[in-house]
C-alpha positions as CSV (number, residue, x, y, z in Angstrom):
1,M,0.0,0.0,0.0
2,A,1.7,3.7,-0.9
3,R,2.0,6.1,1.8
4,Y,4.4,9.6,2.2
5,T,7.2,8.9,3.7
6,C,8.9,12.0,3.4
7,A,8.9,14.7,5.7
8,N,5.7,16.0,7.1
9,C,6.6,19.6,7.9
10,R,7.4,19.6,4.1
11,L,4.0,20.3,3.0
12,C,2.4,22.5,5.2
13,R,4.7,24.6,4.0
14,R,3.7,23.6,0.6
15,E,0.3,24.2,0.9
16,G,1.2,27.6,3.5
17,Q,-1.4,26.4,5.9
18,K,-0.7,24.6,9.4
19,M,-2.1,20.9,8.9
20,F,-0.8,19.8,12.5
21,L,-0.3,16.7,11.1
22,K,2.6,16.3,13.5
23,G,0.4,17.3,16.9
24,D,1.9,18.6,19.2
25,R,5.0,19.7,17.4
26,C,2.9,22.0,15.5
27,Y,1.3,23.8,18.4
28,G,4.9,24.9,19.2
29,P,7.9,27.3,18.6
30,K,9.6,23.8,16.3
31,C,7.3,24.2,13.8
32,A,8.4,24.4,10.6
33,L,6.5,27.1,9.4
34,D,6.2,29.5,11.9
35,K,10.3,29.3,10.7
36,K,9.9,28.9,7.0
37,S,6.4,30.5,5.5
38,Y,7.2,29.7,2.2
39,A,6.9,26.5,0.2
40,P,9.6,23.8,0.1
41,G,12.8,23.9,-2.5
42,Q,13.9,26.0,-4.4
43,H,12.2,27.8,-6.1
44,G,10.1,28.7,-3.1
45,Q,10.1,32.2,-2.0
46,M,10.2,32.9,-5.6
47,R,6.2,34.4,-6.3
48,H,4.1,32.7,-8.7
49,K,0.8,33.4,-9.5
50,M,-2.0,30.7,-9.6
51,S,-4.1,30.0,-12.5
52,E,-8.1,28.8,-11.4
53,Y,-6.5,25.2,-12.2
54,G,-3.7,25.8,-9.5
55,M,-6.2,26.7,-6.7
56,Q,-8.3,23.3,-8.1
57,L,-5.4,21.2,-7.3
58,R,-4.4,23.0,-4.1
59,E,-6.8,22.6,-2.5
60,K,-8.0,18.6,-3.4
61,Q,-3.9,18.2,-2.2
62,K,-5.0,20.1,1.1
63,A,-8.0,17.8,2.1
64,K,-6.3,14.9,0.6
65,R,-2.8,15.3,3.3
66,F,-5.1,16.4,6.0
67,Y,-6.9,13.8,6.4
68,G,-4.3,11.5,4.7
69,V,-5.8,9.0,2.2
70,Q,-3.8,8.7,-0.8
71,E,-4.9,9.8,-4.0
72,T,-7.6,6.1,-5.1
73,Q,-8.8,6.3,-1.8
74,F,-9.5,10.0,-2.8
75,R,-10.7,9.9,-6.1
76,N,-12.8,6.8,-5.0
77,L,-14.5,9.1,-1.5
78,F,-15.0,11.6,-4.9
79,D,-17.3,9.2,-7.4
80,R,-19.3,7.9,-4.2
81,A,-20.1,11.3,-2.9
82,D,-21.1,13.1,-6.4
83,R,-23.7,9.2,-6.6
84,A,-24.8,9.5,-3.2
85,N,-28.0,12.7,-2.9
86,G,-27.1,16.6,-1.2
87,V,-24.2,18.9,-2.2
88,T,-21.3,16.4,-4.0
89,G,-19.3,18.0,-1.6
90,D,-21.0,18.3,1.4
91,N,-20.7,14.7,0.7
92,L,-16.9,14.9,0.9
93,L,-15.8,16.2,3.6
94,V,-18.4,13.5,5.2
95,L,-17.9,10.1,4.4
96,L,-14.6,11.9,5.1
97,E,-14.9,12.8,8.6
98,R,-16.5,9.0,8.9
99,R,-12.6,7.6,9.1
100,L,-11.5,5.8,12.0
101,D,-8.5,7.1,11.7
102,N,-10.3,11.0,11.7
103,V,-12.7,9.7,14.9
104,V,-10.0,8.3,16.9
105,Y,-7.9,11.7,17.1
106,R,-11.4,13.3,16.9
107,L,-12.4,12.0,20.4
108,G,-8.4,13.1,21.6
109,F,-7.3,9.6,21.5
110,A,-3.9,10.5,19.3
111,S,-2.6,14.3,18.7
112,S,-2.6,14.1,15.4
113,R,-4.3,12.1,12.7
114,K,-0.9,10.1,11.1
115,E,-0.9,8.7,15.5
116,A,-4.8,8.4,15.0
117,R,-3.7,6.0,11.8
118,Q,-1.4,4.0,13.1
119,M,-2.6,3.6,16.7
120,V,-5.4,1.7,14.3
121,V,-3.3,0.1,12.4
122,H,-1.7,-1.4,15.7
123,G,-5.0,-2.8,16.9
124,H,-5.4,-0.4,19.6
125,F,-9.2,0.1,19.6
126,R,-11.8,-1.9,19.7
127,L,-15.4,-1.1,17.5
128,N,-18.8,-2.4,19.0
129,G,-16.7,-4.5,21.5
130,K,-14.9,-5.7,18.1
131,K,-10.6,-5.4,17.6
132,V,-10.8,-3.4,14.5
133,N,-6.9,-2.7,12.9
134,S,-8.6,-0.9,9.0
135,P,-8.4,2.8,9.3
136,S,-10.4,3.8,7.0
137,L,-13.2,2.1,8.2
138,E,-16.9,3.8,8.2
139,I,-18.6,4.9,11.8
140,K,-21.9,5.0,11.9
141,A,-24.2,6.5,13.9
142,G,-24.8,4.3,17.5
143,D,-20.8,3.1,17.2
144,V,-18.4,3.2,20.1
145,I,-15.4,2.7,20.2
146,K,-13.4,2.2,22.5
147,V,-9.4,1.8,24.3
148,K,-8.7,-1.5,24.5
149,E,-7.6,-3.5,27.3
150,K,-4.4,-4.1,27.4
151,S,-3.8,-0.8,26.1
152,Q,-5.2,0.8,27.9
153,N,-1.9,1.1,30.9
154,S,0.5,2.5,27.6
155,P,1.7,5.7,28.8
156,K,-0.3,7.2,26.0
157,F,-3.4,6.6,27.3
158,K,-3.2,7.1,31.0
159,E,-1.9,10.9,30.1
160,I,-5.8,10.8,28.7
161,R,-7.1,9.6,31.7
162,D,-5.8,13.4,33.1
163,M,-6.6,15.4,30.4
164,Q,-9.4,18.4,29.0
165,I,-10.7,16.5,26.0
166,T,-13.3,18.5,24.4
167,V,-15.1,17.1,22.1
168,P,-17.5,17.9,18.4
169,S,-20.8,17.9,18.9
170,W,-21.5,15.1,16.8
171,L,-19.4,12.1,19.0
172,S,-19.4,12.2,23.1
173,V,-16.4,11.0,25.6
174,D,-15.5,9.3,28.5
175,V,-12.0,10.1,29.1
176,D,-11.9,7.9,32.4
177,K,-13.0,4.7,30.5
178,L,-12.0,5.8,27.7
179,E,-14.6,5.1,25.3
180,G,-16.4,7.3,22.8
181,K,-19.6,7.7,20.9
182,V,-20.7,8.8,17.4
183,L,-24.8,10.1,18.8
184,V,-24.9,11.8,14.7
185,L,-23.4,11.4,11.4
186,P,-21.9,14.9,10.7
187,T,-23.1,17.7,8.6
188,R,-20.3,20.2,7.1
189,E,-21.4,22.9,9.9
190,D,-19.7,20.0,12.2
191,I,-16.7,19.9,10.0
192,D,-14.2,22.8,10.6
193,T,-11.2,21.5,8.2
194,P,-10.2,24.3,6.3
195,I,-10.8,23.2,3.1
196,A,-12.8,25.5,-0.1
197,E,-14.8,21.7,-1.1
198,H,-15.9,23.1,-4.6
199,L,-13.1,23.4,-5.6
200,I,-12.6,20.0,-5.8
201,V,-15.7,20.1,-6.8
202,E,-14.7,21.9,-9.8
203,L,-11.8,19.8,-10.4
204,Y,-12.8,17.3,-11.1
205,S,-15.8,18.6,-13.1
206,K,-13.2,18.8,-16.3
């Protein structure tokens, strides 16, 4: 399976926006975007006039990188969003939000989506009592995500128990039990990820 293996901070610099790919580091003085607020590479500091296509492409790349999905996965999600009832752009973002790794991140069990993906792959969570290891699983209303019993004694999850966690309105979390529940499916209004989804729809509609 293809995956990005280069420096994550280059992605934030390329998009000119913090995507919090490194978790807590993104909030501190070591954030690469704060140090170098221009695109990486030899010509990163040059001014470029962005074409309409360029803006659409950059928005698509930004959405992929926010949620940590590859091109084929993203295109498949877009095709599903386009076939579904409703607004295609809204449907796309809702499908991305429903990924299991994103929900683990939203519940506060990981400091970034990348860390959440790694945790899921390593089997630290149970979904409705069953062990899962697929980050792309789509959650449904009523689903319960809980940290596996053997994993609850790890330093990472012990630290979470002492934290004050705020979750979106479509989720609930019990920090003591290290358990979260999907109350309802998210809507576009619930999603605060800074993505102009209409540009992605325009790109794929060409």
